[in-house]
C-alpha positions as CSV (number, residue, x, y, z in Angstrom):
1,M,0.0,0.0,0.0
2,Q,2.7,2.5,1.0
3,R,4.6,1.6,-2.2
4,R,1.5,2.4,-4.3
5,I,1.2,5.8,-2.5
6,R,4.8,6.6,-3.2
7,Y,4.3,5.9,-6.9
8,I,1.2,8.0,-7.1
9,T,3.0,10.9,-5.3
10,L,6.0,10.7,-7.5
11,T,3.8,10.6,-10.6
12,C,1.9,13.7,-9.5
13,I,5.1,15.6,-8.8
14,I,6.4,14.7,-12.3
15,L,3.2,15.8,-14.0
16,I,3.1,19.1,-12.1
17,T,6.7,19.7,-13.0
18,L,6.0,19.0,-16.6
19,F,3.0,21.3,-16.6
20,V,5.0,24.2,-15.1
21,L,7.8,23.7,-17.6
22,H,5.3,23.6,-20.4
23,Q,3.6,26.9,-19.4
24,K,7.0,28.6,-19.0
25,Y,8.7,27.5,-22.2
26,S,6.1,26.6,-24.7
27,T,6.3,29.9,-26.5
28,I,10.0,29.6,-27.0
29,W,9.7,26.0,-28.3
30,M,7.2,27.3,-31.0
31,T,9.7,29.9,-32.4
32,D,12.1,29.3,-35.2
33,D,15.0,31.0,-33.5
34,F,15.9,30.1,-29.9
35,S,18.7,32.8,-29.6
36,P,17.9,35.8,-27.4
37,S,17.4,39.3,-28.8
38,P,20.7,41.2,-28.7
39,S,18.9,44.2,-27.4
40,S,17.4,42.5,-24.3
41,S,18.5,40.6,-21.3
42,H,15.0,39.1,-21.0
43,P,14.2,37.3,-24.2
44,E,11.1,35.8,-22.8
45,E,9.6,39.2,-22.1
46,D,10.5,40.5,-25.5
47,I,9.0,37.6,-27.4
48,M,5.8,37.4,-25.3
49,A,5.2,41.1,-25.0
50,P,2.1,42.3,-27.0
51,P,2.8,44.7,-29.9
52,D,2.7,48.5,-29.2
53,E,-0.4,49.8,-30.9
54,D,1.3,53.2,-31.5
55,V,4.1,51.6,-33.5
56,E,3.6,51.3,-37.3
57,T,4.3,47.6,-38.0
58,F,5.0,48.2,-41.8
59,P,6.1,51.9,-42.0
60,I,5.2,53.7,-45.3
61,P,8.5,54.8,-47.0
62,K,9.2,58.5,-46.9
63,A,8.7,60.4,-50.2
64,P,12.0,60.9,-52.0
65,Q,13.7,64.2,-51.6
66,R,12.6,66.5,-54.4
67,A,13.7,69.9,-55.8
68,N,11.3,72.7,-56.4
69,A,10.8,71.7,-60.0
70,T,8.3,70.8,-62.7
71,L,8.1,69.0,-66.0
72,V,6.7,71.4,-68.6
73,M,5.3,70.8,-72.0
74,L,4.0,73.2,-74.6
75,A,1.4,71.4,-76.6
76,R,-1.7,72.0,-78.7
77,N,-4.8,69.9,-78.7
78,S,-3.7,68.4,-82.0
79,D,-0.5,67.2,-80.3
80,I,-2.4,64.9,-77.8
81,S,-1.1,61.6,-79.2
82,G,2.5,62.7,-79.2
83,A,2.1,64.3,-75.7
84,L,0.8,61.1,-74.3
85,L,3.7,59.1,-75.7
86,S,6.2,61.5,-74.1
87,V,4.4,61.6,-70.7
88,R,4.2,57.8,-70.6
89,A,7.9,57.5,-71.6
90,L,9.2,59.9,-68.9
91,E,6.9,58.5,-66.2
92,D,8.2,55.0,-66.9
93,R,11.9,56.0,-67.1
94,F,12.0,58.5,-64.3
95,N,9.0,60.2,-62.8
96,R,7.2,57.2,-61.4
97,H,9.8,57.2,-58.7
98,H,9.8,61.0,-58.0
99,H,6.3,62.3,-58.8
100,Y,7.4,65.7,-60.0
101,P,4.4,67.8,-61.1
102,W,3.5,68.5,-64.7
103,V,2.6,71.8,-66.3
104,F,1.0,71.8,-69.8
105,L,0.7,75.1,-71.7
106,N,-1.4,75.8,-74.7
107,E,-2.5,78.9,-76.7
108,E,-6.1,77.7,-76.1
109,E,-8.0,75.7,-73.6
110,F,-7.1,72.0,-73.4
111,S,-9.9,69.6,-74.3
112,E,-9.7,65.8,-74.1
113,A,-6.1,66.0,-73.2
114,R,-6.8,66.7,-69.5
115,R,-8.5,63.4,-68.9
116,R,-6.1,61.3,-71.0
117,I,-2.9,62.8,-69.5
118,R,-4.1,62.6,-65.9
119,V,-4.7,58.9,-66.2
120,L,-1.0,58.4,-67.0
121,T,0.5,59.9,-63.8
122,P,-0.3,60.1,-60.1
123,S,1.6,63.4,-60.0
124,T,-0.1,66.8,-59.9
125,V,-1.0,68.0,-63.4
126,E,-1.9,71.6,-64.2
127,F,-3.1,73.0,-67.5
128,G,-2.7,76.6,-68.5
129,V,-3.6,79.0,-71.3
130,I,-0.9,81.3,-72.5
131,P,-1.7,85.0,-72.2
132,R,-2.4,86.5,-75.6
133,E,0.4,89.1,-75.3
134,H,2.9,86.4,-74.7
135,W,1.9,84.3,-77.7
136,F,0.7,86.3,-80.6
137,Q,2.7,88.5,-82.9
138,P,3.1,92.1,-81.5
139,D,1.3,94.8,-83.4
140,W,4.5,96.8,-83.9
141,V,6.0,94.2,-86.2
142,D,6.3,95.7,-89.7
143,K,4.0,93.3,-91.7
144,E,5.3,94.4,-95.1
145,K,8.9,93.8,-94.1
146,Q,7.9,90.5,-92.6
147,Q,6.3,89.4,-95.9
148,Q,9.4,90.3,-97.8
149,E,11.7,88.5,-95.4
150,M,9.5,85.4,-95.2
151,A,9.3,85.3,-99.0
152,Q,13.1,85.1,-99.1
153,M,13.1,82.3,-96.6
154,N,10.5,80.5,-98.6
155,R,12.7,80.7,-101.7
156,Q,15.5,79.2,-99.7
157,N,13.3,76.4,-98.5
158,V,13.7,77.4,-94.8
159,K,11.6,75.1,-92.7
160,Y,8.8,77.0,-90.9
161,G,9.9,80.2,-92.5
162,V,6.7,81.1,-94.4
163,V,3.9,83.3,-93.1
164,A,1.6,80.3,-92.9
165,R,3.8,78.9,-90.1
166,R,3.6,82.1,-88.0
167,S,2.6,79.9,-85.0
168,Y,6.1,78.5,-85.1
169,H,7.6,82.0,-84.8
170,N,5.2,82.6,-81.9
171,M,6.4,79.5,-80.2
172,C,10.1,80.4,-80.6
173,R,9.4,83.8,-79.1
174,F,7.3,82.4,-76.3
175,N,9.9,79.8,-75.3
176,S,12.7,82.5,-75.5
177,G,11.1,85.1,-73.3
178,F,7.8,84.2,-71.7
179,F,7.3,80.6,-70.7
180,F,9.0,81.2,-67.3
181,Q,6.6,84.1,-66.6
182,H,3.5,82.0,-66.9
183,P,1.5,82.0,-63.6
184,L,1.7,78.2,-63.3
185,M,5.5,78.4,-63.5
186,L,6.1,81.1,-61.0
187,K,6.2,78.8,-58.0
188,Y,9.0,76.7,-59.4
189,K,12.8,77.1,-59.5
190,W,13.7,74.4,-62.0
191,Y,12.1,72.9,-65.0
192,W,12.5,70.0,-67.4
193,R,11.2,70.8,-70.9
194,V,9.4,67.9,-72.6
195,E,8.2,67.9,-76.2
196,P,5.5,65.7,-77.7
197,N,6.8,62.6,-79.6
198,V,10.1,62.3,-77.9
199,K,11.8,59.1,-76.6
200,Y,13.8,58.5,-73.4
201,H,16.0,55.5,-74.1
202,C,17.3,54.8,-70.6
203,N,16.2,54.6,-67.0
204,I,17.1,57.9,-65.4
205,I,18.6,56.7,-62.1
206,E,19.9,60.0,-60.5
207,D,17.5,62.9,-60.1
208,P,18.8,65.5,-62.5
209,F,17.1,68.4,-60.7
210,L,18.9,67.5,-57.4
211,F,22.1,67.0,-59.3
212,M,21.9,70.5,-60.8
213,E,20.9,72.0,-57.5
214,N,23.7,70.3,-55.5
215,N,26.5,70.9,-58.0
216,D,26.0,74.6,-58.9
217,K,24.6,73.8,-62.4
218,I,22.3,76.2,-64.2
219,Y,21.6,74.7,-67.7
220,G,21.5,71.1,-68.8
221,F,21.3,69.5,-72.3
222,T,21.8,66.3,-74.2
223,L,22.2,67.3,-77.9
224,A,24.1,70.1,-79.5
225,V,23.5,71.0,-83.2
226,Y,24.1,73.7,-85.8
227,E,21.4,76.2,-86.6
228,I,20.3,76.8,-90.2
229,P,22.2,79.9,-91.4
230,A,19.2,81.5,-93.2
231,T,17.1,81.5,-90.0
232,I,19.5,83.7,-88.0
233,R,21.1,86.1,-90.6
234,S,21.3,89.1,-88.3
235,L,21.1,87.4,-84.8
236,W,24.8,87.7,-84.0
237,T,24.9,91.3,-85.1
238,H,22.3,92.1,-82.5
239,V,24.0,89.9,-79.9
240,H,27.2,91.8,-80.5
241,E,25.4,95.1,-80.0
242,F,24.1,93.9,-76.7
243,M,27.6,92.8,-75.6
244,E,29.0,96.2,-76.3
245,A,26.1,98.0,-74.6
246,H,26.1,95.8,-71.5
247,P,29.6,94.5,-70.8
248,E,28.5,94.2,-67.1
249,Y,26.5,91.1,-68.0
250,I,29.2,89.3,-70.0
251,R,31.4,86.8,-68.1
252,E,34.9,87.7,-69.2
253,T,36.6,84.5,-68.2
254,E,35.6,80.9,-67.7
255,N,32.6,81.3,-70.0
256,A,31.6,79.0,-72.9
257,L,32.2,81.5,-75.7
258,K,34.4,78.9,-77.5
259,F,31.3,76.7,-77.9
260,I,29.4,79.4,-79.9
261,S,32.3,81.1,-81.6
262,N,35.5,80.0,-83.3
263,D,37.1,83.5,-83.4
264,R,36.7,84.9,-79.9
265,G,33.2,86.3,-80.5
266,R,33.7,88.1,-83.9
267,S,31.2,85.7,-85.4
268,Y,28.7,83.0,-84.4
269,N,29.5,79.4,-85.4
270,R,25.8,78.5,-85.2
271,C,26.3,75.9,-82.4
272,H,23.5,75.6,-79.9
273,F,22.1,73.3,-77.3
274,W,19.0,71.6,-78.8
275,S,16.4,73.1,-76.4
276,N,13.6,70.6,-77.0
277,F,15.4,68.9,-74.1
278,E,16.6,71.3,-71.4
279,I,16.8,71.1,-67.7
280,A,17.5,74.5,-66.3
281,S,17.1,77.1,-63.6
282,L,14.0,79.4,-64.0
283,D,15.8,82.0,-61.9
284,F,18.4,82.3,-64.7
285,W,15.8,83.3,-67.3
286,R,14.1,85.6,-64.8
287,G,17.3,87.3,-63.9
288,E,18.5,90.8,-64.8
289,A,21.0,89.8,-67.5
290,Y,18.7,87.5,-69.5
291,T,15.7,89.8,-69.2
292,A,17.8,92.7,-70.7
293,F,19.1,90.3,-73.3
294,F,15.7,89.1,-74.5
295,K,14.2,92.6,-74.5
296,H,17.1,93.8,-76.7
297,L,16.6,90.9,-79.2
298,D,12.8,91.0,-79.2
299,A,12.8,94.8,-80.0
300,T,14.6,94.0,-83.3
301,G,11.7,91.9,-84.6
302,G,14.0,89.1,-85.5
303,F,11.6,86.4,-84.3
304,Y,9.3,87.4,-87.1
305,Y,11.5,89.0,-89.8
306,E,13.8,85.9,-89.6
307,R,13.2,82.7,-87.8
308,W,15.2,83.0,-84.6
309,G,14.7,79.9,-82.5
310,D,14.8,79.7,-78.7
311,A,17.6,77.2,-78.9
312,P,20.3,79.7,-80.2
313,V,18.9,82.4,-78.0
314,H,19.1,80.3,-74.9
315,S,22.5,78.8,-75.9
316,I,24.1,82.2,-76.6
317,A,22.9,83.6,-73.2
318,A,24.1,80.6,-71.3
319,S,27.5,80.7,-73.0
320,L,28.0,84.4,-72.4
321,F,26.5,84.8,-68.9
322,L,27.4,81.5,-67.1
323,K,30.6,79.8,-66.1
324,K,31.2,76.9,-68.5
325,E,31.1,74.5,-65.6
326,Q,27.5,75.6,-64.8
327,I,26.4,74.1,-68.1
328,H,26.0,70.3,-68.0
329,L,25.8,67.6,-70.6
330,F,23.5,64.8,-69.3
331,E,25.5,62.0,-70.9
332,E,23.5,59.3,-69.1
333,I,20.1,60.4,-70.3
334,G,19.3,58.6,-73.6
335,Y,17.0,60.9,-75.6
336,Q,15.6,61.2,-79.1
337,H,13.7,64.0,-80.9
338,D,12.8,63.3,-84.6
339,D,15.7,61.4,-86.2
340,W,18.4,62.8,-83.9
341,S,19.3,60.7,-80.9
342,H,21.7,60.7,-78.0
343,C,22.8,57.4,-76.5
344,P,25.3,56.9,-73.6
345,R,28.7,55.8,-74.9
346,E,30.0,54.2,-71.7
347,Q,29.1,50.5,-71.4
348,T,28.5,50.6,-67.7
349,T,26.2,53.7,-68.0
350,W,24.3,52.0,-70.9
351,E,23.8,48.8,-68.9
352,A,22.8,50.6,-65.7
353,G,20.2,52.6,-67.5
354,R,18.8,49.5,-69.3
355,C,19.0,51.5,-72.5
356,L,17.1,50.6,-75.7
357,C,19.4,52.7,-77.9
358,S,22.6,51.8,-79.6
359,S,25.6,54.1,-79.1
360,G,26.5,53.4,-82.7
361,D,23.4,55.1,-83.8
362,S,23.9,58.2,-81.7
363,F,23.9,61.6,-83.4
364,D,26.6,63.0,-81.2
365,Y,29.6,62.9,-83.5
366,S,27.8,63.2,-86.9
367,G,28.5,66.1,-89.2
368,D,25.6,68.2,-88.0
369,S,26.5,67.9,-84.4
370,C,28.3,70.4,-82.2
371,R,29.4,67.8,-79.7
372,R,33.1,68.2,-80.6
373,Q,32.9,71.9,-79.9
374,W,31.4,71.1,-76.5
375,D,34.1,68.5,-75.8
376,A,36.8,71.1,-76.6
377,L,35.8,73.1,-73.6
378,G,37.3,70.3,-71.4
379,I,34.4,70.0,-69.0
380,S,34.4,66.7,-67.2
C-alpha cells in the first residue's frame, strides 16, 4: 500500500513539474530561433510582449527628396497623341519614382487632353492657357517687311519660314522670353522641358534636378547642333550690339564662348544646345541679365523677320553669362527627338540605364552635331 502511495505521489510531482515547464517555455519552443534578442537581457519578455499599438508595423516609405521643380510641355490639342507618348515614356523611365508635377501650356483651352494625361501619372497635373500678349505677334511688327523676309526664306526652303507657319515663330518667341513668366511656372525654381513625340531610351537613375541644385549647375542639355544659317542672318549682329552696350552682364573668363564662336566672338559658329530637351534654372531666365538680353533681341523683330529659335537664344545667353562649368551635358540620359538621338557611350552607363538605344546610332559625332565643340571646352 505504501509503495503504491509513493508511486502516485511521484507521478503527481512529475506531472506538475512538466505542466509548469510547459507553461513557461512553450512559446520559446514554438519559435524558429531560440537565440535571445541582442537588445534585451530578458528574451522571454521581448518575445511574449504584446505589440505596441502606437508603432507602425510596416512603415510607409518616406517620399524621396525633391527639388522645387516641374516637368513642362507646350502642346496644342492636336498634339495629344505625341504628348501622351512623351508623358508615358518619362513617367516610366523617371517620374514614377519621384512624382514631380507636370505643367501643360497651350494657346487655347485643353480639351480631351486633360483626362487622357491625368490617367498616366499620379503626379499633380496643371493645364494653363498662354496669355495673348505672350503668344501672338506684336502689333508693332512691320508686316510688309515681314512678308518680304519670309518670301526670301521660302525661296531658300527654310523650314517654318513662311507666313503660314507664323505659329512656329510665336512658339520660338514664347519659349525664348515668356514661358518662365506664366503664372503656373512662378512657384518653381527648376524645369525640365518635354516635347511631344520624344523618346527616353534609358532609365534615369539619378534625379537631374537635385544633381543640378547640389552641383551649382544652371543649364543642362543632351544634344548640340548647328542652326540653319538662313534663319539667323542678323542674330549675332544684335547679340554683339548687346555685348557692347552691356559689358557688365558678360562673363569675361571661364565662360563657354568657345562653344558658340571660333574666333573669340567676332562671329557665331551656329552651335546651340537643342532646347527641346533642357533642364535648367528658371531664376536664370528671370534674372536681370537675361531679361535685358531678351528685350534687346525682341525689339529688333528678328523672331518674325527671320526665324530665330529659342535654342540659339538660350544657348548664346548661357554661353556668355554663365561659367562653362555651370552648363551640364547629361551623358547618361538617352534621348531622341525626330531622327536625332543621344545614347550613352560608356558601357557601364548604358547597362545601368537598361538603354534601348545603340551608341553606334547616336547623333553626337555626326557632321551636323556640335558635340566636338562642347568636348573642346574640357568640362568633365
